LOMARBA-38940 format. One line per field, with one value per residue (C-alpha): residue number from 0; residue in three letters; y negated, z, x negated. Coordinates in Angstrom, 1 decimal, always signed. Example, Ala and Ser with C-alpha at 12.3 -4.5 7.8 and 13.67 -1.06 7.14 Angstrom:
n 0,1
res Ala,Ser
v +4.5,+1.1
w +7.8,+7.1
u -12.3,-13.7
END
This chain:
n 0,1,2,3,4,5,6,7,8,9,10,11,12,13,14,15,16,17,18,19,20,21,22,23,24,25,26,27,28,29,30,31,32,33,34,35,36,37,38,39,40,41,42,43,44,45,46,47,48,49,50,51,52,53,54,55,56,57,58,59,60,61,62,63,64,65,66,67,68,69,70,71,72,73,74,75,76,77,78,79,80,81,82,83,84,85,86,87,88,89,90,91,92,93,94,95,96,97,98,99,100,101,102,103,104,105,106,107,108,109,110,111,112,113,114,115,116,117,118,119,120,121,122,123,124,125,126,127,128,129,130,131,132,133,134,135,136,137,138,139,140,141,142,143,144,145,146,147,148,149,150,151,152,153,154,155,156,157,158,159,160,161,162,163,164,165,166,167,168,169,170,171,172,173,174,175,176,177,178,179,180,181,182,183,184,185,186,187,188,189,190,191,192,193,194,195,196,197,198,199,200,201,202,203,204,205,206,207,208,209,210,211,212,213,214,215,216,217,218,219,220,221,222,223,224,225,226,227,228,229,230,231,232,233,234,235,236,237,238,239,240,241,242,243,244,245,246,247,248,249,250,251,252,253,254,255,256,257,258,259,260,261,262,263,264,265,266,267,268,269,270,271,272,273,274,275,276,277,278,279,280,281,282,283,284,285,286,287,288,289,290,291,292,293,294,295,296,297,298,299,300,301,302,303,304,305,306,307,308,309,310,311,312,313,314,315,316,317,318,319,320,321,322,323,324,325,326,327,328,329,330,331,332,333,334,335,336,337,338,339,340,341,342,343,344,345,346,347,348,349,350,351,352,353,354,355,356,357,358,359,360,361,362,363,364,365,366,367,368,369,370,371,372,373,374,375,376,377,378,379,380,381,382,383,384,385,386,387,388,389,390,391,392,393,394,395,396,397,398,399,400
res Met,Ala,Ala,Ser,Pro,Pro,Gln,Met,Ser,Pro,Glu,Glu,Ala,Val,His,Arg,Val,Ala,Gln,Ala,Arg,Glu,Met,Leu,Leu,Gly,Glu,Val,His,Lys,Val,Ile,Ile,Gly,Gln,Asp,Glu,Met,Ile,Glu,Gln,Met,Leu,Ile,Cys,Leu,Phe,Ala,Arg,Gly,Asn,Cys,Leu,Thr,Ile,Gly,Val,Pro,Gly,Leu,Ala,Lys,Thr,Leu,Thr,Val,Ser,Thr,Ile,Ala,Lys,Ala,Leu,Ala,Met,Arg,Phe,Ser,Arg,Ile,Gln,Phe,Thr,Pro,Asp,Leu,Met,Pro,Ser,Asp,Ile,Thr,Gly,Thr,Glu,Ile,Ile,Asp,Gln,Asp,Ala,Ala,Thr,Gly,Gln,Arg,Thr,Phe,Arg,Phe,Val,His,Gly,Pro,Val,Phe,Ser,Asn,Ile,Val,Leu,Ala,Asp,Glu,Ile,Asn,Arg,Thr,Pro,Pro,Lys,Thr,Gln,Ala,Ala,Leu,Leu,Gln,Ala,Met,Gln,Glu,Asn,Glu,Val,Thr,Ala,Ala,Gly,Asn,Thr,Tyr,Lys,Leu,Glu,Gln,Pro,Phe,Phe,Val,Met,Ala,Thr,Gln,Asn,Pro,Ile,Glu,Gln,Glu,Gly,Thr,Tyr,Pro,Leu,Pro,Glu,Ala,Gln,Leu,Asp,Arg,Phe,Met,Leu,Ser,Ile,Asn,Ile,Gly,Tyr,Pro,Thr,Arg,Ser,Glu,Glu,Arg,Glu,Ile,Val,Met,Ala,Thr,Thr,Gln,Thr,Gly,Ser,His,Asp,Val,Lys,Pro,Val,Leu,Arg,Gly,Gln,Asp,Ile,Leu,Trp,Ile,Gln,Gln,Leu,Val,Arg,Gln,Val,Pro,Ala,Ser,Gln,His,Met,Ile,Asp,Tyr,Ala,Val,Asp,Leu,Val,Arg,Ala,Thr,Arg,Pro,Lys,Glu,Pro,Pro,Ser,Pro,Asp,Phe,Ile,Lys,Asn,Trp,Leu,Ala,Trp,Gly,Ala,Gly,Pro,Arg,Ala,Ala,Gln,Asn,Leu,Ile,Leu,Ser,Ala,Lys,Ala,Arg,Val,Ile,Leu,His,Gly,Arg,Leu,Ala,Val,Thr,Ala,Glu,Asp,Val,Arg,Ala,Met,Ala,Phe,Pro,Val,Leu,Arg,His,Arg,Ile,Phe,Thr,Asn,Phe,Asn,Ala,Asp,Ala,Glu,Gly,Ile,Asp,Val,Glu,Gln,Val,Ile,Glu,Lys,Ile,Leu,Asp,Thr,Val,Pro,Glu,Pro,Thr,Tyr,Gly,Glu,Ala,Val,Thr,Pro,Arg,Ala,Arg,Val,Ala,Gln,Gln,Pro,Ala,Pro,Gln,Pro,Ala,Pro,Gln,Pro,Ala,His,Gln,Pro,Val,Ala,Pro,Pro,Gln,Pro,Ser,Ala,Pro,Pro,Arg,Thr,Gly,Pro,Met,Pro,Pro,Pro,Ser,Pro,Thr,Pro,Pro,Pro,Ala,Pro,Thr,Arg,Pro,Pro,Gly,Pro,Thr,Pro,Pro,Pro,Ala,Arg
v -162.3,-165.5,-168.3,-167.2,-168.3,-170.6,-168.7,-165.9,-164.2,-163.7,-160.4,-159.9,-162.7,-160.5,-157.6,-159.4,-160.5,-157.1,-155.8,-158.2,-157.1,-153.9,-154.6,-157.0,-154.2,-152.1,-154.0,-155.2,-151.6,-151.1,-153.2,-152.9,-149.5,-150.2,-153.1,-153.4,-155.4,-158.0,-158.2,-158.3,-161.2,-163.2,-163.3,-164.1,-167.3,-168.1,-167.8,-169.5,-172.2,-172.3,-171.6,-168.9,-168.2,-164.6,-163.4,-160.3,-159.2,-158.7,-156.3,-155.6,-157.1,-160.8,-162.5,-160.3,-159.4,-163.0,-163.2,-160.0,-161.9,-164.8,-162.9,-160.9,-164.0,-165.5,-168.6,-170.9,-169.8,-171.6,-169.9,-172.8,-171.4,-173.3,-174.3,-176.5,-179.4,-179.3,-182.9,-183.4,-185.1,-181.2,-180.0,-183.5,-184.7,-187.5,-190.9,-190.8,-193.6,-193.6,-195.7,-195.8,-195.9,-198.3,-201.2,-200.4,-201.0,-199.0,-197.0,-195.0,-191.7,-189.4,-186.2,-183.2,-180.8,-177.3,-178.0,-178.9,-175.3,-172.9,-170.5,-172.1,-169.6,-171.5,-169.0,-169.0,-172.3,-172.6,-172.8,-176.7,-179.2,-181.0,-184.0,-181.5,-179.8,-182.3,-182.9,-179.9,-181.6,-183.6,-181.0,-178.6,-181.4,-183.6,-181.2,-184.7,-185.8,-189.4,-190.7,-194.1,-195.3,-193.3,-190.3,-187.3,-184.7,-181.3,-179.1,-176.8,-174.2,-174.9,-172.0,-172.7,-169.3,-169.5,-167.0,-166.5,-164.5,-164.2,-162.1,-164.8,-168.0,-169.5,-172.1,-172.5,-175.2,-173.6,-175.7,-178.0,-177.5,-179.8,-178.0,-174.8,-175.4,-176.4,-172.5,-171.2,-168.0,-166.2,-162.6,-160.5,-157.7,-154.7,-151.4,-149.3,-145.7,-142.5,-141.7,-145.1,-145.7,-142.7,-143.6,-147.0,-145.2,-143.2,-145.2,-148.4,-145.9,-144.7,-146.4,-148.0,-150.9,-151.7,-154.6,-156.7,-157.5,-160.4,-160.3,-163.5,-167.3,-170.4,-171.0,-167.7,-168.9,-172.1,-170.5,-167.6,-170.3,-172.4,-169.2,-169.1,-171.6,-170.9,-167.6,-167.6,-167.5,-167.9,-170.1,-166.8,-166.3,-170.3,-170.0,-167.1,-168.5,-171.3,-169.9,-167.9,-170.8,-172.5,-169.7,-170.0,-173.8,-173.5,-176.7,-176.3,-175.1,-171.9,-170.1,-167.2,-166.9,-165.0,-167.5,-170.7,-168.1,-167.0,-170.1,-173.1,-174.6,-173.4,-173.8,-176.7,-177.2,-176.3,-173.0,-172.4,-173.5,-171.3,-168.6,-168.6,-169.5,-166.8,-164.4,-165.7,-164.5,-161.4,-160.5,-161.3,-159.5,-156.2,-157.0,-158.0,-161.0,-162.7,-162.9,-160.4,-160.5,-158.1,-160.5,-162.4,-160.3,-159.3,-162.5,-163.9,-162.4,-164.3,-167.3,-167.9,-165.8,-168.9,-171.9,-170.4,-170.8,-168.2,-170.0,-168.5,-166.9,-164.8,-164.2,-163.3,-160.4,-159.6,-160.6,-161.4,-163.9,-160.4,-159.0,-162.5,-162.4,-159.2,-159.4,-162.8,-160.5,-157.9,-160.7,-163.2,-162.2,-162.5,-165.5,-164.2,-166.2,-166.2,-164.6,-161.3,-159.6,-157.0,-154.0,-153.8,-150.2,-148.6,-148.0,-144.9,-145.8,-143.9,-142.6,-144.4,-142.3,-140.9,-140.8,-137.3,-136.0,-135.7,-132.5,-132.3,-131.1,-134.1,-137.0,-139.8,-142.5,-145.5,-149.0,-150.7,-154.3,-156.9,-159.1,-162.0,-165.3,-167.5,-170.3,-173.5,-175.2,-173.1,-173.0,-174.8,-173.4,-171.4,-173.0,-172.5,-171.2,-173.1,-172.3,-170.3,-172.8,-172.5,-172.3,-176.3,-175.8,-175.0,-172.1,-168.9,-168.1,-164.4,-161.8,-160.6,-158.3
w +173.1,+175.5,+174.2,+175.2,+178.2,+177.8,+179.5,+177.2,+175.8,+172.2,+171.8,+173.9,+171.9,+168.4,+170.2,+171.0,+167.4,+165.9,+168.7,+167.8,+163.6,+164.3,+166.3,+163.7,+160.5,+163.0,+162.5,+159.4,+158.7,+159.8,+156.8,+154.4,+152.9,+151.3,+150.0,+152.4,+150.7,+150.4,+153.9,+155.2,+152.5,+153.6,+157.4,+156.2,+154.7,+157.8,+160.1,+158.5,+158.1,+154.2,+151.5,+149.5,+145.7,+145.0,+141.7,+141.2,+138.9,+140.5,+143.3,+145.0,+148.3,+148.4,+149.6,+152.4,+153.3,+154.2,+155.9,+157.9,+158.6,+159.9,+162.4,+163.5,+164.4,+166.0,+163.9,+162.5,+158.6,+155.5,+151.7,+149.0,+145.9,+143.3,+140.1,+136.9,+139.0,+142.7,+143.5,+145.5,+148.6,+148.6,+149.9,+152.2,+153.3,+152.3,+154.6,+155.4,+156.7,+160.4,+161.6,+165.7,+166.4,+169.3,+167.4,+163.9,+162.8,+160.3,+160.5,+158.4,+159.6,+157.7,+157.5,+157.8,+154.6,+154.4,+154.6,+158.2,+159.1,+159.8,+157.0,+154.0,+151.1,+147.9,+145.5,+141.8,+142.2,+138.5,+137.6,+138.5,+136.7,+138.1,+139.8,+142.2,+142.7,+143.9,+146.7,+148.2,+147.5,+150.6,+152.8,+151.8,+151.9,+154.5,+157.1,+156.8,+154.3,+153.2,+152.8,+152.8,+153.7,+156.4,+157.4,+159.5,+160.9,+160.2,+163.0,+163.1,+162.5,+158.9,+155.9,+152.4,+150.2,+147.2,+144.5,+140.8,+138.1,+135.5,+133.1,+132.3,+130.3,+129.0,+131.1,+133.4,+134.0,+135.2,+138.1,+137.3,+138.0,+140.7,+142.7,+142.1,+143.6,+146.9,+147.6,+149.5,+147.9,+144.7,+145.6,+142.8,+143.7,+141.9,+142.1,+144.4,+144.5,+143.6,+147.3,+148.4,+145.9,+147.0,+150.6,+149.8,+147.8,+150.7,+153.4,+151.5,+150.5,+153.8,+156.8,+159.5,+160.1,+161.8,+164.6,+164.2,+167.5,+167.8,+168.3,+168.3,+168.9,+167.4,+170.2,+169.7,+166.1,+166.6,+168.7,+166.2,+163.7,+165.9,+166.7,+162.9,+162.6,+165.2,+163.4,+162.6,+158.9,+158.4,+155.8,+153.7,+153.3,+152.6,+149.9,+148.5,+148.3,+146.8,+144.0,+143.3,+142.9,+140.6,+138.5,+136.8,+135.8,+131.8,+131.7,+134.4,+134.1,+136.1,+134.7,+133.0,+129.4,+129.0,+131.5,+128.5,+126.3,+128.1,+130.1,+129.8,+133.1,+136.4,+140.4,+142.0,+145.5,+147.1,+146.2,+148.2,+151.5,+150.9,+150.3,+153.7,+155.5,+154.1,+154.8,+158.6,+158.8,+157.2,+160.2,+163.0,+161.8,+161.4,+164.4,+163.9,+164.9,+161.5,+157.9,+155.7,+151.5,+151.6,+153.0,+150.6,+147.6,+149.2,+149.0,+145.9,+143.8,+145.2,+145.8,+142.3,+140.2,+140.3,+139.4,+136.3,+133.2,+130.5,+126.8,+123.0,+122.7,+126.1,+125.0,+121.2,+122.8,+125.3,+128.2,+131.2,+134.7,+136.8,+134.3,+135.0,+138.1,+138.5,+136.0,+138.5,+141.1,+139.3,+137.9,+140.6,+143.5,+147.0,+147.8,+149.3,+151.9,+152.4,+150.6,+150.3,+152.2,+150.4,+152.6,+153.2,+152.8,+155.9,+156.3,+158.5,+161.7,+162.1,+165.7,+167.8,+168.2,+172.0,+173.4,+173.9,+177.7,+179.2,+181.5,+184.8,+186.0,+184.1,+186.4,+185.9,+185.3,+187.5,+185.9,+185.6,+186.9,+184.3,+184.0,+186.0,+184.2,+183.2,+185.3,+183.6,+180.6,+177.1,+175.0,+172.3,+168.8,+166.7,+163.5,+160.3,+157.8,+154.7,+151.8,+149.1,+146.4,+143.1,+139.7,+138.0,+134.5,+131.3,+129.0,+130.6,+130.7,+129.0,+130.7,+131.7,+129.3
u +20.5,+19.5,+17.1,+13.6,+12.3,+9.0,+6.9,+7.4,+4.2,+4.0,+4.1,+7.4,+9.5,+8.4,+9.8,+12.7,+13.4,+12.3,+15.2,+17.6,+16.8,+17.8,+21.1,+22.2,+21.7,+23.6,+26.5,+26.4,+26.2,+29.4,+30.5,+28.3,+26.9,+23.0,+21.9,+19.0,+17.1,+19.7,+20.4,+16.5,+15.9,+19.1,+18.0,+14.2,+16.1,+18.3,+15.1,+13.1,+15.7,+16.3,+18.9,+19.4,+20.7,+22.7,+22.9,+24.4,+27.6,+30.9,+31.6,+28.8,+29.8,+28.1,+31.0,+31.3,+28.1,+27.7,+30.9,+29.8,+26.3,+28.4,+31.0,+26.9,+25.9,+28.5,+28.9,+30.8,+31.6,+33.4,+33.7,+34.0,+35.3,+33.4,+36.0,+35.4,+38.5,+36.7,+35.6,+32.7,+35.1,+36.6,+33.1,+31.7,+35.1,+37.5,+38.2,+42.4,+44.6,+45.4,+48.3,+48.6,+52.2,+52.2,+50.5,+50.6,+47.5,+46.1,+42.8,+40.3,+39.4,+36.9,+38.6,+35.2,+35.2,+33.8,+30.2,+30.3,+29.6,+26.6,+27.2,+28.4,+29.2,+29.3,+31.1,+29.9,+28.3,+27.8,+31.4,+31.5,+30.4,+27.1,+28.2,+30.0,+27.4,+25.2,+27.5,+25.2,+21.7,+21.6,+23.1,+20.5,+17.9,+18.2,+21.1,+23.2,+26.3,+26.6,+30.4,+32.2,+28.6,+28.4,+25.6,+27.0,+24.4,+25.5,+25.2,+22.5,+21.6,+22.4,+22.0,+23.9,+24.4,+25.4,+26.5,+26.1,+27.6,+24.9,+26.5,+29.2,+27.9,+30.9,+33.0,+29.8,+27.5,+23.4,+22.2,+19.5,+16.1,+15.7,+18.5,+17.6,+14.1,+16.0,+16.9,+13.8,+14.8,+16.5,+18.1,+19.1,+21.2,+21.2,+23.9,+24.1,+22.6,+25.1,+25.0,+25.9,+28.4,+30.4,+30.1,+31.1,+34.9,+35.3,+35.2,+37.2,+40.1,+40.7,+42.4,+40.8,+38.6,+35.2,+34.8,+31.6,+30.5,+28.2,+25.0,+23.1,+24.4,+23.1,+20.8,+19.0,+19.0,+17.3,+14.5,+13.9,+13.0,+10.8,+9.2,+8.8,+6.8,+4.2,+3.4,-0.3,-1.3,-4.9,-6.7,-7.0,-3.7,-2.5,-5.1,-3.7,-0.4,-1.7,-3.3,-0.6,+1.8,-0.9,-1.3,+2.3,+2.0,+0.7,-1.0,-3.4,-7.2,-6.9,-3.5,-4.4,-3.8,-0.3,+0.8,+0.0,+2.0,+4.9,+5.8,+7.3,+7.2,+5.7,+6.1,+6.2,+4.1,+7.6,+6.9,+3.8,+5.7,+8.5,+6.2,+4.1,+7.6,+9.5,+6.0,+5.9,+9.5,+9.5,+6.3,+8.3,+11.4,+8.7,+7.6,+4.0,+2.2,+0.4,+0.5,-0.7,-1.2,+1.4,+3.9,+3.3,+3.3,+6.7,+8.3,+6.5,+9.3,+12.4,+10.6,+9.1,+11.9,+13.8,+10.8,+9.5,+10.6,+10.0,+9.7,+10.3,+7.3,+8.3,+11.6,+10.7,+8.7,+10.8,+9.1,+11.2,+10.4,+10.0,+7.4,+5.5,+5.4,+4.3,+1.6,+0.2,+0.0,-1.8,-4.4,-4.8,-7.0,-6.9,-10.1,-13.2,-15.6,-19.2,-21.8,-22.1,-24.8,-27.0,-27.9,-31.4,-33.0,-34.3,-38.1,-39.2,-40.9,-43.9,-44.5,-47.1,-50.3,-50.4,-53.8,-55.5,-54.9,-58.1,-58.8,-57.8,-61.4,-63.7,-64.3,-63.6,-66.8,-65.9,-65.9,-69.3,-69.6,-69.8,-72.7,-72.7,-72.0,-75.1,-75.7,-77.6,-78.3,-77.3,-80.6,-80.7,-79.1,-81.8,-82.6,-80.5,-83.5,-83.8,-82.3,-85.1,-86.1,-84.7,-86.1,-85.4,-83.7,-86.0,-87.1,-88.1,-91.6,-92.4,-92.9,-96.7,-98.8
END
């Protein structure tokens, strides 16, 4: 898919993105069986210029999915295996000393680390200490790396996908809230269905492999990312996203009572931004032209699940984040605008009376000439008669005998 010409109509541009999505899914499904929701949310995050955190037990093809998408996108891919002894320079790069063989002069040269790629897989990111985890913060937010006093820009497009094991807690370092907020989406991966798992076993225990062909290039991704920003989102949808995010804050007055009872901390303004951006990316992936409330609700779970935190009351009652988000979607209504129009009762109109028809043999009287207008002075008005005399007040005389 070549870069889009500027004169392309919006309908044609969105149609081409939807076609590219079908081609991407076809190539990825040569290797990955099932996991349609995970793949779609990864593409949404990539087209919306964000980063995603994928959470799932081992063996659900998290790493294989990212590497397969990188092959289908014809972009540079690097994998960083996070371990407790990993250092920040192992991610960003380090300086080495170069010596000129002719002059013997020594200079420092910066060697780029694995973060200088288009797609970076941070595998098991919670296994390394916070010092090393923080080495990705600047790259994820500002798309640049600072080392030894120099700042280096990262090649665009840039996309970080981090994986995390939810069942292993020993020897791990949970990501701080500030770094969790840098991830646009948190993708939960479940087990495949029985038919999918049967197909996985059959495909991976036989000889043969599938070659993944590149579908999009880096310039195509940049064009799609720019197209996502141009998708219209009405004030109605923006207010709906803001209301959903504000409802997660237990200390805000409009938050429901169950939020104050179950949550310790809510989502920040970046959640509302990511709700709209991810909804816009979902719109063009499905070949549509405007954001709807269904798009906002569909992206509420991956956008909010890593930004709200339950308290002791919720844990004691067995309430998790997924249940809280579902109840928020059921409680917060869509905004309405304008005054309600009360329908008026219809009044039956009476037909106008029709003039009676005249018989054809009856002659019609000719019009009489009007009296000629009076000429000369007008006669004086007739005098007004005086009023009748009234009896003065006093005793009423007795009647005559």
